[in-house]
DRENLO-519966 format. One record per residue: x, y, z of N, C-alpha, C, CB in turn. Coordinates in steps of 0.05 Angstrom, whole numbers, plus 5000, padded with zeros to 4 digits. Glycine has a CB too. Layout:
XYZXYZXYZXYZ
...
END
This chain:
501749765000500050005000501850255000498150005025
501250434982502950674979502250875000502650804950
504251015010503751235029502651475014506351305044
501351645029500251885017502452065008498352035038
502452144983504752304973504952574987504452354943
507352664991507752925004507353144983510652945016
507053384993506653614975509053644956506253874991
508553634930510753634911509853764885511853354906
511753854869511153964843510253744824513554124832
511053494830510353274813507953124826512753084809
506352994808504052844818504952574830502052804796
507252474822508252224833511252234834507251974815
512452074850515352084854516852004829516151904878
519152124824520652064799521351764797523152224798
521851634820522651354818520351164812524051274844
517951264815515651094809515551044779513051224819
515150794772515250724743512850824728515550424740
510550824741508150914728506451064747506550674716
504951254737503251414755500951254765502251664741
499951324789497651184800495251204781496851294828
493651004781491350994763489351214769490050734763
489351314793487351514801488151804793486951504831
490551834783491452114779489852254758494352104770
488752124739487252264718484252284724487552114692
483452154746480552164752479952354774479551894759
481852414792481252584815480852874805483552584835
478652994811478053264801479953474811475353344808
481253424834483053624845485753624831483553574875
486353404816488953384803488753474774489953094805
487853724769487853844743490154034740485153984738
491054074716493154264711492154544716494354234683
493954724723493155004728492055124702495455174738
493155034679492155134653489355044648494055044630
488754794655486054694652484054844670485954394658
485054894694483255044712482855334703484355044741
484855444690484555714679482555714657487255814668
482655504639480655484618477855454630481355254600
477755294652475155254665474055514675475455054688
475755694685474755954695473856124672476956094710
475156104649474456274627472056184612476756294608
471755924609469655824592467355684607470755634572
467755614632465655494649465055674672466455204658
463955904666463256094687461255984706462256364675
461456034732459555924751456655994745460156014778
456156224732453456294725452556134701453156604718
450355984702449555814680448955974655447155644688
449955874632449556014607447055914594452055984589
444856024601442255964588441956144564439955994608
442156024540442056184516439356334512442556014492
437356244527434756374524434556624542432556184532
436556664559436556894577438457104567437256814606
437457334556439157534545440657694566437557724528
439957654592441257814613444057714618439657794638
444757474609447357364616449457454595447257054616
450557694600452557804582455257804597451858094572
456257564603458657544619461157614602458957264631
462957764613465457834599467057584592467158024616
466657364607468157124601467557014574467556914622
465157074563464456974537466257094515461557034531
467557314520469257434500472157364504468957734501
472957264528475757214533476756974517476157164563
479256984510480556764496483356724506480556814465
484256484507486956424517488856394493487056164534
491056544494493056524472495756454484493256794456
497356314469500056244479501856214454500055994496
504356234459506356224437506955934430508956364445
506755874404507355604395510255534399506655574365
511955744398514855694401515755644429516255934391
513955664449514655624477513155394489514255884492
512155214473510754984484512754794498509254824461
512054714523513754534538512054314550515254694560
513454114562512053904576510754014600513953674583
508253934605506754044627506553834649503954124619
507153914674506853744697504553854713509453734714
502753674721500353764735500953834764498153544734
499654034775500054124802497754024820500254434803
498454004845496353974865495054244870497353844891
492854254884491354514888493154714902488854464904
494754634921496354824936498754924920497254704962
499454784899501754864883501155034859503254614875
498555094854497755234830498855514829494755234827
499955604807500855884805498556074804502655924780
499056324809496856524812496556704787497356694835
497256604763496856754739498557014738493956824735
500457044756502057284758503757324732503857284782
504757104722506457124698504757224674507756854691
502257134673500457224651499857514654497857064651
499457604679498857884684501258054676498157934713
503657964683506058114676506458134646508557984690
505857904632506157904603504258104590505757624592
501758104600499758284589500458574594497058224600
501458634619502258904626504558994609502958924655
506458814604508758874587507958944559510758644587
505958794548505058844521503659114519503158624512
502359194541500859444541502759684543498859454563
504859664559506459894565508859924546507459874593
509359734529511659754511511359974491512159484497
513460114485513360334466513560204438515660534470
511360234423511260104397511960304374508459994392
513160194354513760344330512460194306516860384325
512360324283511160194260512659944252510960384237
515259954253516859714246516459494266519759784244
516259554292515859354312513159224309516059484340
511159374302508459264298508459074274506359484294
509759164252509858994228511358734234511259144205
513558744249515058504256513358324275517658574270
511858454293510258304312508058144296508958494332
506858274276504858144260505957914244503458344242
508257954232509557744216510257504234512157854203
511257574258511957354277509557204285513457474301
507257344290504757204298503757024276502657414305
504057114251503156944228504856694226503257104202
507456724230509356494228508956304250512256594227
508756414275508456244298505956074297508456414323
503756194291501156054291500655904266498956254296
502455944246502055804220499355864208502455504223
498456114212495856194202496256404181494056304225
494056464166494256634143494856924149491656624128
496257054131496957334134494957504117499857384124
493857704129492057884115493758094101490058014135
494158064076496158224061495558534062496158134032
493058624059492558914061493259024088489558974055
492758874109493558964136496558974139492258784157
497858764129500758754130502058984115501858484119
500959054091501959274075501559534090500559284048
499359564104498759804119500859854141495959794131
501559634155503559654176506359724164503759394191
506959604141509559644129509859924118510059444107
507660034107507760294094507460534113505660314073
506560484137506160704157508860824164504760594182
508961094162511461234168511561324197511661474150
509361364209509261444238506861314251509161754241
506861304277504761164292502061294288505461144321
501961554283499461694278497961584254499961994275
499461464235498261354211496661104218500361284191
497060984242495760744249493560784270497760534259
492861034275490661094293488060994282490461394300
487860994255485460894241486360674222484061124226
485160444225485760204208483260124193486759974225
483460114166481260044149481959794133480560284130
480659574139481059324124478359234113482259104142
476659434107473959374096474159234069472259624095
472059094062471858954036473958744032471959164014
475158644053477158434052476058184067479858524064
475957964054475057714068477057644090474657484048
476157624114477857544137476957274147477757764160
478657074145478056804154478656784184479656594138
477656564196478256514224481156494229476756264234
482656374211485556344214486956614213486756154193
485956804196487257064194486457244218486457204168
484257184231483357354253485257324277480557274262
486557094281488357054304490757244303489356774304
492357234282494657424282493757714282496357374257
491457774269490458054269489858144297487958074251
488557964312487858034340490358074358486057824352
492557934351494957954367496158244365497057754359
495458384343496358664340494258844353496658734310
491758784349489658964360489558974390486958864350
490658764403490658764433492858944444490858484443
494659044427496859214436495959504438499259184418
497159644457496559934461498460094443496860014491
497660154419499260314401497760564391500260154377
495460624403494060864396491760824377495861064385
490860584372488660534354486060644365488360234348
484660814349482160934358479860864339482461224360
480460784314478360734294479060484278478060984275
477160294278477560044263475159994245477859804283
475659954219473559904199473959624188473660114177
472059444195472059164184469459124170472558954207
468459324156465959304141466259114118465059574132
464158954113464058774090466458584089463858934064
467058464112469258274113468257984117471158344136
465657944115464457684119465257554146465157494096
465057714166465857614193463857414204466057854212
464857194214463256994227463257054257464356704222
461356924272461056984300463656944316458956804312
465156724309467656674324469756884318468756394316
469756984294471657194287470957454302471757244257
468457504305467557744320468557714349464457774319
468257484360469157444388472157484391468457154397
473757384372476657414373477457704371477957254350
476257854352477058134348476158304372475858234322
473758264381472758434403474158384429469758394407
474958134434476458074459479158214459476857774462
480358234435482958374433482558674438484258324406
480458784427479859074430479359144459477559154412
478158954474477759004502480359014518475858794514
482358854509484958854522486359114518486658624512
486459214493487859464488486259704499488259504458
483559694497481859894510482460174500482159874540
482760204474483260474463481360544440486060504453
479860354431478160394407475860574413477160124397
475360774395473160964398471060924377474261244398
471860844353469960814331470360534318470361034309
468160384316468260104306466160074285467959904329
466959994261465159954239464959654232465960114213
462659534239462159244233459959214212461359104259
459359424197457159424179457559234155456659704168
455359164142455358994118456658724123456859134096
456358624148457158354154454658194161459258344178
453158124140450657974145451157694154449057974119
453657614156454357344166454357334196457057264155
454157564209454057574239451257484248454657854250
451157284264448657174274448257244304448656864270
446457094316445657164344448057164363443556964354
449756964362452056954380453957194375453656694377
454257264350455957494344454857754356456157534314
452257784356451158024368451258014398448158064359
451357774409451757744438454557844445451357454447
456557774429459257864434459458174431461257724415
458058274411457958574408456758704432456458654382
454558584443453258694467455158694491450758534473
456658474494458558464516460758674513459858184518
461558714488463658914482462759194490464458904453
460359274481459559554486458859584516457059624469
458259364529457759374558460359414573456359124568
462559274565465059284579466959504571466459014576
466759594546468659794536468160064550468359834506
470360194557470260464569470960684550472160474593
471560604525472460804505470760824480475260744497
469260614474467760614449465660834448466360334445
465660984426463761214423461861174400465361474420
462961054378461261014354461360724346462261194331
458960604342458760334332456960334308457660144355
457860214286456360194261455859904255457860334238
453259814257452559544250450359554228451459394275
450659744210448759774188448859534169449260024172
446659494154446459284134446859004146448459334112
445558954169445658694181442758604187447358694208
442458344188439858224195439858164225439157974178
437958274239437958244269435458104277438358514283
435657854287433357714298432557834325433957414300
430257754334429257854360431157784382426457754365
432157534382433857444404436557594403434357144402
437557634379440057794377439658074387441057794348
437258194381436658464391436358474421434158574377
435458254433435258244462438058264474433957984471
440058134462442758164472443758454469444657974457
443258564445444158844440442759034459443458924411
440258994464438759164482439959164510435759084483
440658924519441958914546444659044546442258614554
446159014524448759154522448359454523450159064497
446359554509445859844508445159944536443659904488
443559794551442759884577445059924596440759684589
447259774592449559784610451859934598450359504618
451760014572453960164560454260434573453460194529
456760514577457260764591458660974573458860724615
459860884551461361074534460261104506464260984532
458560924497457460924470455561164467455960664464
456261344448454661584443453261594416456361834446
454261434397453161424370452761144360454861584350
450361074350449760814341448460834313447860664360
449660694293448560694266447560414259450760784246
444960404252443660154245442160184218441760064267
443360324199442060374173441660114158443760574157
439360094145438659874128438859604143440459864104
438259604169438259354184435459224182438959414214
435458964176432958814174432258724202433258574155
430258844214429458784242427058594241428759054257
427558354249425458144248423758134273426757874242
421358024269419357994291418958264305420257784311
419358274331418958514346421658634355417158464371
423658604338426358694345426358994349428358614323
424759144334424659434337423759514365422859554316
421759384375420759444402422859384423418259294408
424359164419426459094438428759304437427658814431
429359404413431359614410430559864426431759684381
428059934424427060174438427660154468424060214433
427159914479427659874508430559934515426859594516
432459824499435259864505436060154502436959694487
435060294481435860574476434760744499434760664449
432260694507430960864527432260834555428060804529
433460604560434760554586437760624586434360274595
438760704563441560784561441861074569442560744532
444161144581444661414591446961554576445261404620
448161424556450361544542449761604512452861374544
447861464501447261484472445861754466445561254462
447061904447445862164440445162174410447762394447
446161984394445661994365444961714356448162104350
442761684341441761434331440961464302439461314348
442061294285441461294256439961044248444061334239
437561074238435860854230434860904201433460814249
436660954184435961024156435160764141438361154142
433060794125432360584105431960314118434460564084
430260294139429660044151427759894133428360074180
428559654122426859514103424159434114428359264093
422159454097419359384105417959194086417759644107
419459074068418258904047417658624056419958904022
419158514074418858234081416958194104421558114087
415957944107414157874128415657834154412557624121
414057824176415157784203417157984210416257504206
416658234203418458454210417158634231419258614185
418758814240417859014260417359274245419959044283
414759334238414259584223415259834238411259614218
416759994224418060224238416060414250419860374218
413660444237411660634247410560534274409460664227
410760274280409660174305411360224329409159874302
413960274325415660314349417260574349417660084350
417360714328418660984328417261174347418761094299
414561184348413161364367414061304396410161344365
414361044402415160974429418061074435415060674433
419761054414422461154417422561454422424061084392
420961604406420961894409419861984436419262014387
417961834446416661914471418361844496413961784473
420061644494421461544518424461564518420761264521
425661624495428661654494429361934504429761604465
429561954530429862214542432662334539429162204571
434662174530437362274527438162324498439262084540
436562224479437262234451437262524440435362054434
439462604427439662874417439362884386442362994425
440162674372440062674343438762404334442862714331
436862424315435562194304435262224274432762154318
436362024260436262024230434361794221439061984218
432061874210430061684200429761704169427361724213
431861804156431661844127431261584112434261974118
429961614089429561384070427561184081432161254064
425961254101423861074111421161174099423661074142
420461064076418261164060415561094072418461054032
415360914091412760844103412260994129412660544107
414061174136413761324161411361514160416361474168
409461474177406961634177407261874197404461464184
407062114187407462354203405262384224407662604186
402862304217400662334236400962154261397962284223
402561934258402961754280405261844298403561474270
407361954287409662034303409362314315412162024286
407562474305407362754314406662774344405262894299
404662624355404162644384406562584401401962454391
408262394393410662334408412762554406411862064399
412662694383414562914379413963144398414463004350
411463174404410563394422411663364450407563424422
411663114459412563064487415563014490411062814498
416963014467419862974468421263234475420962864441
423063234495424263484505427363474502423463534533
428463284488431363264486432363274457432363014499
430763184438431663164410432063444398429563014393
434463494387435063754375435463734345437463874388
436063494334436563464306434963224296439663424300
433263274276431463064265431763064234428563104273
432462834223432762814194430662624183435562704187
428962734164426762594152427062614121424062704161
429462614111429962624083429062374069432862684077
427962404044427162174028425061994042429562004020
423162114055421061964070418361984057420862064098
418162084032415662114017413562274033414561834012
414562484046412762664061411562864041414262814084
408862874039407563054022406463294038405262914006
404763454025403663694039402063614064401963844019
400463404062398863324085400663234108396963094077
402763084101404662994122406063224135406662804110
406763424119408063664130406263814149409063844108
403663814144401763944162401763804189398863934150
401663544189401763394215404463444229401463084210
406563434215409263484227409463764238411463434206
408463964224408564244233406964284258407564424211
404664144260403064164285404664074309400464004282
406363874306407963784328410363964333409063504322
411564074312413864254315413064514327415164294288
410564594322409664854333409564854363406864924322
409264614375409164584404411664454415406664424412
413664444399416264324408418364554409417164094389
419464594432421364814436424264714437420664964461
424764474427427464364430428864304403427364114446
427364224383428564154357429664404344426464014339
432164394336433564614323434064564294436064674338
434764324287435464254259433464054248438364154257
432364114224430363944212431063904182427564064214
431463654174432163594146429763464133434663404145
428463604114426163504099426863484070423763694104
429363484063430163484035429163234020433163504033
428763263994427963043976425262913984430062823976
423463083993420663003998418863173980419963034028
416663063970414763223953413063413968413063033936
414263593983412663764001410863953985414563934018
411764053962410264243947408864133923411964473939
408763873920407563753896404563793894408263453895
403163773916400163783915399164063920399063593935
400164193941399164463948401164603966396364443963
400464843974402265003991401364984020402165303983
399364824026398364814054400464724074395964614055
402164534065404264434084406264654090405664204072
407064804069408965024073407765244090409965144046
405165294087403865494104403865414133400965544094
403565154138403665054165406465084176402764754167
408565034159411265074168411865364174413264964146
410665544158410865834163409965904191409365994142
407765784200406765834227408765734248404065694231
410265524242412265434261414465644264413465164251
415265764242417365974243416366214258418166054215
413766264259412766494273412066434302410266594259
412066174310411366094337413566164356410665794338
412866274379414866344399416266104411413566514422
414865874412415965634424418165504406413865424429
417965564380419865434361422665534365418965484332
424565344362427465414364428965334339428765284389
427465284317428765194293430765394283426565144271
433265304278435265484267436565374241437465534288
435765134233436865014209434664834196439364834216
433764924172431764774157432764714129429064944156
432664464122433464374095431064304079435464134097
430364464058428164424041429064374012426164654042
431464274010432664223983431064003969435564153986
430664043943429263843925426563763937431063603922
424863953943422263893955419963983937421964023982
420564043911418564113891417064373899416563883887
418564563910417264813918416965003894418964953940
414865163895414465373875414765643888411665343861
414565853872414866123882412866193903414766333860
410366093900408266153920409066043948405566023912
410365813949411265703974413465863986412165403971
415365953969417666113978416666383988419666153956
414666503975413566753985412466724013411466863965
411066504018409966454045412166434066408366194045
414366304059416666284078417966554081418666084068
418166714060419366974061417867164080419567104034
415167134081413567294099414167254128410667244094
415367024135415966964163418667064171415766664168
420467124152423167194159423467454176424767234134
421967664170422367914186421767874216420668134176
419867694223419167654251420667424264416167604253
421867254248423367024260426067114271423666804239
426667014295429267094308431066854314428567244334
430466624303432066384310433366264285430266174323
432166294261433166154238435966254229431166184214
437766064226440466124218441166024190442366004239
440065794182440565674156437865594143442465434159
437665654118435265574102436265484075433165804100
435865224068436665114043434265074025438264844047
434165224003431965203983433065123956430565473981
435365003956436664923930435164693917439564853935
435764653891434664443875431564453874435564173886
430564693873427664733868427364913844426264863894
427564793820427664953795425165113789428264773772
422965053802420465203796420265473811418065033803
422265533827422365803840423366003819424265793866
421766203813422466393793422966673805420166423772
422766883789423367153797421767243822422867343774
419267173823417567263845418567163871414667173840
419266903872420166793897422866903906420466493894
424766933887427367043894427167333903429367023870
425467483890425067763897423967793925423167903877
421967613932420867623959422967563980418567423961
424667373974426867313993428767543997428367063984
429567663974431467883975430468123991432267973947
427868163991426668394006426368324036423968473994
425268094041424668024069427267964085422867774070
429367864073431767804088433168054098433667644070
432568284086433768534096432668614123433368754075
430368494130429168554156429668324176426168604153
431468144169432167924186435067954195431667644172
435667894220438367944231439667684241438268144253
438567454235439667204244440567014222437767054262
439267044198439866854176442666904165437666884154
444366704166447066734156447566554131449066664177
445666384124445966214101443266174088447265934109
442966244063440566194048441366104020438766444047
440865854014441765733989439465713970443165463993
439665823946437665803925438965793898435566033928
438065613881439265593854437865783835439165303844
439365903817438266073796439265973769438966373800
437666023748438565933721441166083713436365983700
442865953697445266083688444666303668447165883675
446366503668446166733649443666903654446066623621
442466893677440267063684441367283703437866903698
442067513691443367723705441667843727444267943686
439067873722437267993742437067823767434468043729
436767553763436567373786439267353800435667093776
441367373785444067373797444467613815446267363775
443567843807443768083824442168043850442768323809
439767933848438167883872439467683891435367783864
440667483879442167283895444567413909443067053877
445967593896448167743908447167903931449567913888
444868033929443768183951443268003975441168323942
442167763970441567573992444167494006440167323981
446267443989448867364000450067584017450767283978
449767834008450868064023449568084050450468324006
446968054052445568074078446467844096442468064074
446667604085447567374101450367424112447467114085
452067544096454867594104454867804127456567694080
453268004124453068214145452068094171451168444136
450067924170449067794194451167614207446567624187
452767484190454867314201456967484215456167154178
457767704203459867874216458767984242460568104197
456268064243455168164268454967944289452368274263
454367704281454267484300457067424311453167234286
459067434294461867384304462667604323463767374280
461967854317462668074334461268054362461868344321
458767974361457367934387458567714403454367874381
459467494390460767284404463367364417461167044386
464867534402467367644413466867814438468867804392
464867984436464168154459463267994483461968354451
461667784478460767604500463167464512458767404489
464967364495467267224506469067414522468967114483
469267664513470867854528469567924555471168114512
466967944555465467994580465867774600462568044574
465567524590465967294608468767284619465267034593
470767344602473467344611473967554632475367384587
472767794629473068004648471767934675471868264637
469367814674468067734698469567514713465167644692
470767334698472167114711474767204725472866904690
475867434716478267544728477767744750480067664706
475267804755474668004775475167894803471768104773
475968074821476267994849473567994863478268184864
473567884887471067864902469968144908471567714928
471768334915470868604921469568744896473268774931
470768684873469668804848466968684841471668754825
466668424847464068304842461868414860464267994845
462668454886460768574905459968854897461868564933
461969004886461469274878459369294856463969414869
459169094839457169094818454269094828457568854800
453968994853451268974864450569204883450968704879
452469394886451969624904450269834890454569744913
448669994905447270224894449170414880445570364915
448070584863449770774848451370954866448070934829
450071064887451471244905453771114919449571364926
453370864928455470724941457670644921454470474955
456870584896458770504876460670744870457370414850
459570994870461271224865463371254887459571474863
462471214912464371244934466571034933462971234960
465870784923467770574922469870634900466470304915
468970734877470770794856472571034862469270844830
471471224878473071464884475271394905471371684895
END
C-alpha cells in the first residue's frame, strides 16, 4: 500500500515507474492551465441561451499562447497552482511597451509564422507602409475577406496599446467566432473609439451577443456601426441589454438593418434605458418582408421615451406616417436634430409634422430634403410658416432642398423671415420652379432679418437679374454673420472680464449707484 504523497511539484515520485491509476480521475488533480480554461469558459453562472441578461465578459475572453514556447506540462496539486501572475506581467508588458511601426509589422509577421495561420496582406501592407504611429490610429480593412485563421494574428496586434482609435472591418464576411476574437482583443487594448462592423450579414445571434458584451465592457467606444445586418429578435435582446449597460457609447448606426419579429420594440427598450447614447441612425429600415417590425409601430415609442437622445436620423423610411409620430414629437424634450429626408412626406404629412413642431421648443435642425412637400399644394408650407412664427419654436436650420417648391411656397416662407429670430440656415436649393417672384420676395424680406447667415437657392445660368438678387441675399447673410461673430467676441470678452474680477469687484457690481461712486473714488 502506497503512502500518501507529500506536497510536491510532481504528481508522483520520479522513481515510480508509472503514475497511479487515480491521477487522471481525481478532480483536484487538474493542471493550472485546465483550471484557467475552466474559469474562462465554464463560468459559475449558468449560460442559458434563452436568457439575454447573461452577458458575461468571460464569453469574450480567449486564451492565447506562443507555439514556440510549448513545453512538457506537469500537473499541480491545488496548493501548488500558480496565481496567473506571469500572465498578468506579460499582458502588462504588452500594454506598456513603446511601439513603432516597424515593431508592429514585425510582431504581426511573427504572429503569422508562429501560429502558421494566414496573413492578411492589406493589413500587413498598411503596417509596412506606415511612416509614423499616427498613421495607424485608424485602420481600414473593409471589403477584405477575413478568415478565422487570419483573425488570430490580426487580433494579436489589435490587443496592443499603440493608439488605435478607429477600426473598419465592414463587409469582411465576419463569422461569430471571428467577432469574438476581434472584440476580445479590443477590450484588452481598450483604446478603440469608433468601430465599423457594417455589411457583415454573416453575423448571427452569438455574434451580436459578443457585440453586446463589448459595448457593455468597453470604456472608450463612442461610435458603433452595425448597418446592413439582419437582426433577429433574440439577437436584439442581447444588443438591448448591452445598450442598457453601455457607459461610453454615444453614436449608434443601424442603417438598412432588417429587424425581424418585434426586434424594433426590443431596441427601443435598450435605447430608452441607456444614459450615454445621443445619436441614433435608422435610415432605410426595410419593410418589404414578412415577420418584421414595422417602423411606424415603434418609432413613436422611441420618440416619447428616449429622454437622452439628441439626434435621430430616419431618412429613407418611405412608410413613416407623420400623423402617428407627431404626438410623440410633442412630448419629446431632448431631441434637437431630426432628419426625415427621402421619406415621401407630402403636403398633408408636413401639416401633421408642423403641428407637432409648433409645440416643440427643442428641435433646432430639421432635414426635409427630397420630399414632395410642394407637389400637391402650399398648405404644408403654410403650416411650416406658422412654426417659424411660433414663439415656442427654436428651429435654426431647415433643409428644404429638392422638395418641389414653387414661388408661392417661397413667398409664404419669406413672409415669416422679418419676425423670425431663430433661423440661421435655410436651404431652398434644387427647386427649379422657383422663379423671379420667389427670389424677389426673399431678397426683400431677408433685409429685415438679423439671424439668417445662410440661404441657398439655385438660379438659372446667364440670368443677370436673378444673379443680382442672389448677390443681395448673400450680402445680407454675410452682414448677419459678421455681426454674429462680433457679438460672440464681445460676449467672450465679458465672460473673461467677469472671471478675472476679484471678490470686492463682484460685490461692487451689486451696490447702489451712490455707494458705487464712493467705492470707485
